[in-house]
Every structure is written in structure tokens, then in C-alpha cells.
C-alpha positions in Angstrom: -30.0 7.4 -11.0 -27.7 6.7 -13.9 -24.6 4.9 -12.7 -21.8 4.5 -15.3 -18.8 2.2 -15.0 -16.3 3.9 -17.4 -14.1 0.8 -17.5 -14.2 -2.9 -16.6 -12.0 -2.6 -13.4 -10.5 -6.0 -14.3 -13.8 -7.7 -13.9 -16.2 -9.4 -16.4 -19.6 -7.8 -17.1 -21.4 -10.6 -15.4 -19.5 -10.0 -12.2 -20.4 -6.2 -12.3 -24.1 -6.9 -12.8 -24.2 -9.6 -10.1 -22.7 -7.2 -7.6 -25.0 -4.3 -8.6 -28.2 -6.3 -8.2 -29.3 -4.3 -5.2 -28.8 -1.0 -7.0 -30.8 -2.2 -9.9 -33.6 -3.4 -7.6 -33.7 0.1 -6.2 -34.4 1.4 -9.7 -31.0 2.7 -10.6 -29.8 2.4 -14.2 -26.4 0.6 -14.5 -24.3 1.0 -17.6 -21.0 -0.9 -17.9 -18.3 -0.4 -20.5 -16.2 -3.5 -21.1 -13.2 -1.6 -22.6 -10.9 1.0 -21.2 -10.7 4.2 -23.2 -8.7 7.2 -22.0 -9.4 9.9 -24.6 -11.6 12.6 -23.1 -14.1 12.7 -25.9 -15.0 9.0 -25.4 -15.1 9.4 -21.6 -17.4 12.4 -21.9 -19.7 10.6 -24.3 -20.0 7.7 -21.8 -20.5 9.9 -18.7 -22.3 13.0 -20.0 -25.7 12.1 -18.5 -24.5 10.1 -15.4 -25.1 11.2 -11.9 -22.6 8.6 -10.6 -19.4 7.5 -12.3 -17.0 4.7 -11.4 -13.5 4.9 -12.6 -10.0 3.6 -11.6 -6.9 5.6 -12.5 -8.0 7.3 -15.8 -7.2 11.0 -15.4 -10.3 13.2 -15.1 -9.5 16.9 -15.5 -11.5 20.1 -15.4 -12.8 19.9 -19.0 -14.3 16.5 -18.3 -16.3 17.8 -15.4 -17.4 20.8 -17.3 -19.0 18.5 -19.9 -20.7 16.3 -17.4 -22.9 18.7 -15.5 -25.2 16.1 -13.9 -22.3 14.3 -12.1 -22.9 14.2 -8.4 -20.7 11.4 -7.1 -17.4 9.8 -8.3 -16.5 6.4 -6.9 -12.8 6.0 -7.6 -11.6 2.3 -7.8 -8.1 3.3 -6.7 -6.4 4.3 -3.5 -4.7 7.5 -4.8 -6.8 10.3 -6.3 -4.0 12.5 -7.7 -5.4 11.8 -11.2 -8.7 13.5 -10.4 -9.2 17.3 -10.4 -10.3 17.5 -6.8 -10.6 21.3 -6.8 -13.0 21.1 -9.7 -15.0 18.5 -7.9 -15.1 20.7 -4.8 -16.4 23.6 -6.8 -19.2 21.5 -8.3 -20.1 19.7 -5.1 -19.2 16.3 -6.5 -18.5 13.8 -3.7 -15.3 11.7 -4.4 -14.8 8.4 -2.6 -11.7 6.2 -3.0 -11.2 2.4 -2.6 -9.0 2.7 0.4 -7.3 -0.5 1.5 -8.2 -2.7 -1.4 -4.6 -3.3 -2.5 -2.7 -3.1 0.8 -1.7 -6.8 0.8 -1.1 -6.9 -2.9 1.3 -3.9 -3.0 3.0 -4.9 0.2 3.7 -8.4 -1.1 5.0 -7.1 -4.4 7.3 -4.7 -2.5 8.9 -7.6 -0.6 9.0 -9.6 -3.8 10.9 -6.8 -5.5 13.4 -6.7 -2.7 14.0 -10.4 -3.1 14.1 -10.2 -6.9 16.8 -7.5 -6.8 18.8 -9.2 -4.0 18.7 -12.7 -5.6 19.0 -11.5 -9.2 15.9 -13.5 -10.2 15.2 -11.8 -13.5 18.9 -11.9 -14.6 19.1 -15.5 -13.5 16.2 -16.4 -15.7 17.9 -14.7 -18.7 21.2 -16.5 -18.0 19.7 -20.0 -18.0 17.8 -19.3 -21.2 21.0 -18.6 -23.1 22.8 -21.6 -21.8 24.6 -20.0 -18.9 25.2 -21.2 -15.3 25.5 -19.7 -11.9 29.1 -18.5 -12.3 29.3 -14.9 -11.2 25.8 -14.8 -9.7 26.0 -14.0 -6.0 22.9 -12.7 -4.2 22.1 -11.4 -0.8 19.5 -12.4 1.9 16.9 -10.2 3.4 17.5 -11.5 6.9 19.5 -9.1 9.0 19.1 -6.1 6.6 17.7 -2.8 7.7 14.6 -1.9 5.8 13.7 1.8 5.8 10.1 2.7 5.1 9.0 6.1 3.9 5.3 6.6 4.8 3.9 4.5 7.6 0.3 4.3 6.3 -1.6 1.0 5.7 0.8 -0.3 3.0 3.9 0.9 4.8 2.7 -0.8 8.0 2.1 -4.1 6.1 5.5 -4.0 4.5 7.0 -3.4 7.9 5.2 -6.5 9.3 6.4 -8.6 6.4 10.0 -7.3 6.6 10.1 -8.0 10.3 8.9 -11.6 9.6 11.9 -12.0 7.3 14.2 -11.0 10.1 14.8 -7.4 9.1 15.3 -4.4 11.3 12.7 -1.9 10.3 13.1 1.9 10.4 10.4 4.3 9.3 10.0 8.0 8.5 6.5 9.4 8.7 5.5 13.0 8.3 3.5 12.9 11.6 4.4 10.9 14.8 3.2 7.3 14.6 4.0 4.1 16.5 3.8 0.6 15.1 5.1 -2.7 16.5 8.8 -3.6 15.7 9.3 -0.3 13.9 11.7 2.5 15.0 10.7 5.9 13.8 13.6 8.1 12.7 14.1 11.3 10.8 14.5 11.4 7.1 18.3 11.8 7.1 18.8 8.9 9.5 16.5 6.7 7.4 18.5 7.4 4.2 21.9 6.9 5.8 21.1 3.7 7.8 18.8 1.7 5.4 20.0 -1.2 3.3 16.7 -1.1 1.5 14.5 2.0 1.1 10.8 1.3 0.4 8.5 4.2 -0.6 4.9 4.3 0.5 3.8 7.9 0.3 0.8 9.4 -1.5 1.7 11.9 -4.3 1.1 15.5 -3.2 2.8 18.8 -4.0 4.9 18.2 -0.9 6.0 14.7 -1.8 6.8 15.3 -5.5 10.6 14.7 -6.0 10.8 13.7 -2.3 13.7 11.5 -3.3 16.2 13.3 -5.5 19.9 13.8 -6.0 20.4 15.1 -2.4 18.7 12.0 -1.0 20.6 9.5 -3.1 23.9 11.2 -2.0 22.9 10.3 1.6 22.2 6.6 0.9 24.8 3.9 1.3 26.4 2.6 -1.9 25.1 -0.9 -1.2 21.6 0.3 -0.7 18.6 -0.4 -3.0 15.4 1.5 -3.6 11.9 0.1 -4.0 9.1 2.3 -5.3 5.6 1.0 -5.5 3.9 4.3 -4.6 3.9 7.0 -7.3 6.6 7.7 -9.9 7.0 11.4 -9.4 7.9 10.9 -5.7 11.3 9.8 -7.0 13.0 12.3 -9.3 13.5 10.2 -12.4 16.7 11.7 -13.7 18.2 11.6 -10.2 17.4 7.8 -10.0 19.0 7.2 -13.4 22.2 9.1 -12.3 22.4 7.4 -9.0 22.4 4.0 -10.6 24.8 5.0 -13.4 27.2 6.5 -10.9 26.9 3.6 -8.5 25.6 5.8 -5.7 23.2 3.0 -4.9 23.5 -0.7 -5.8 20.1 -1.1 -7.4 16.5 -0.3 -7.6 13.1 -1.7 -8.5 10.2 0.4 -9.6 6.6 -0.3 -10.5 5.5 3.4 -11.0 6.7 6.2 -13.4 6.0 9.8 -14.3 3.4 8.4 -16.7 1.4 5.2 -17.0 2.9 2.4 -19.1 3.5 1.9 -22.0 6.6 4.0 -21.6 8.4 5.7 -24.4 11.3 3.7 -25.9 13.6 6.7 -25.3 13.2 6.6 -21.5 16.6 6.9 -19.8 15.7 4.4 -17.2 15.8 1.6 -19.8 19.5 2.1 -19.8 20.1 2.3 -16.1 22.1 -0.6 -14.6 20.7 -2.9 -11.9 17.1 -1.6 -12.3 14.1 -3.9 -12.2 11.1 -2.2 -14.0 7.5 -3.5 -13.7 4.4 -2.3 -15.5 2.5 -0.7 -12.6 1.0 -4.1 -11.4 1.4 -3.8 -7.6 -2.4 -3.5 -7.1 -3.3 -6.1 -9.7 -4.3 -9.3 -8.1 -7.5 -11.3 -8.4 -8.1 -10.8 -4.7 -7.5 -7.1 -4.8 -9.7 -6.6 -7.8 -12.6 -8.5 -6.1 -12.2 -6.4 -2.9 -12.0 -3.2 -5.0 -15.3 -3.9 -6.7 -17.0 -4.5 -3.3 -15.6 -1.2 -2.0 -16.6 1.0 -5.0 -20.2 -0.4 -5.0 -20.5 -0.1 -1.3 -19.3 3.5 -1.6 -22.1 4.2 -4.1 -24.7 2.5 -1.9 -23.5 4.4 1.2 -23.6 7.7 -0.7 -27.1 7.1 -1.9 -28.0 6.4 1.7 -26.4 9.7 2.7 -23.7 7.9 4.7 -20.6 8.1 2.5 -17.5 6.2 3.5 -14.0 6.6 2.2 -14.9 10.1 1.4 -12.1 12.4 0.0 -14.4 15.4 -0.6 
């Protein structure tokens, strides 16, 4: 079969070819593209004759699949698959597998790091010292003793809970279905919002979770609370976040995800929001996570070829 890596996945070509030796020995044709292109014409040109495609978070919509009639399997090098037209894949009988779990530790660590960065004013402190300033007026907070509220107690949410507990935090969580986890108290959404010093979001993006945090939710949070979002941008209503920060409804926020992938338009209101740390969607981007991701996506292909698909979405 023809197997196409539409992008480098953060790995060099030699690493891809080393990890696909078994597939090549089985007679499969591996094509690797060392650059990331997102325009559909280029993607179709690369994938038109492929039976198997590997891609990370590049959006693939109905028209892409219409122009790639040989496609039978999609190995998504990402945890979320909201950028893939799954309904079209169902209609065409295309198996979709994701890379579940590859970035759990990476995203969880960044979530904790963002909490500390906001509390200790790390980015602002760096800016102050570079212009000849000192510590005057800079007063931070500690994580220990704070209440961390986690929305979504999946693998990443659970890992954040473990790390937060290790810092001496009380951990609350809201999950759409009942779930137990050590050192975590499950509460309803309203209680989580009103009781949390730090709100950390770890939900997938679905029609039900879009705008899950909006003006009504910010109104229920404490004025000293901060929000952390390393999940998906549209889960938090962007204008509501901007207004909550401008009005002082919450004390601060840190986000790694947006309504679109960076680079962001210069006119974005969030750039003018106070006490907001903005990162370029890098939560999953560590050397360790990328190595694990490559192993998972290749294993998904191998298991599908053996008719034993793992991490199967559809």
C-alpha cells in the first residue's frame, strides 16, 4: 500500500524511515513530505493515490476526501480529531485512528507551568529586569493551599490533578459522567466555578462543549480566580474571556489554544486583555511527546494492516 506522511510531525526524515522499516520490508511504499503545507490543493496532490495517510492537526474536510478516493485509513498524529470531517470518513468507510495519550505528560506539565507563570508573574518579571527595573510592586502567589478546579477528568485532567495535589493543592473536578480519582473531589459545574482559585480546562471540543465557558460562567467565578486553557480554544468563548479580564471578573488567565491556529491576526482583542499569558499552541510539543507520537501513529498503521486497529475513532 501507499502510505503518505503529509507532514514531518516534528521529526527528521531519517527518523521516519527508521521507524517505518518494518512496513517497507512488508512491501509498502512510504512517502514522506518534510514540509507542512495546509492548502488543500497541495494536500490532495500529495495524498491523491494514497491508501493510508498520516497527518497531525491539518484540517481535512469533505472536499479533500472527495479527491482522494483510494484512501482507506487515516492515522491522526494528534489526540483530538475535531479538525477531521469524521462524517465524511464514515460515509466512505475510512478508518480513523488517533494518537491517544502521546502528549498527556507534556500538556499536564505545561498546565501547571502556566499556573505558576501567572501566579509568580514570570513573563512580566523577565520584561521588568530587561528594562532596568527591580522587584518593587511585583508580588506573586503560591500554588500550595489553592483549590484547583479541573473541567474534564480524562487522562490529561487526571495527570494535572496528580501534579496539583503534589503541589499541595485541593483538587476539585467536574466531569460529564461519574468518575473517581485519588485525591479529587467530584462536584457539579456551578460548585467548581464558584469554589476554584484556578480553573483548568481539559475537555475535547464537541458541539456540546463549544462555548462551555462563557459570560455566565465567568460571572460565577471568584474575582481572584485564574483560568488555564490547554484544551481547545472554542471551549472558552473568546469575547467573554476578553470581557472578564477587562472588567476584572477574574484575576488572570493563560491560554495555549484559540479559535484558530497561530499565527493569530494582529487585530485579535485578546492581545489587549490584561493579565493574560498567551502561548502558541505548544502544549503537546516536547521531544518526548513527538517521539511517542511517531511510535503510536506507526503502530496504528501496523495494527490496521493486521486487521487489529487500536485507538480507533471510526
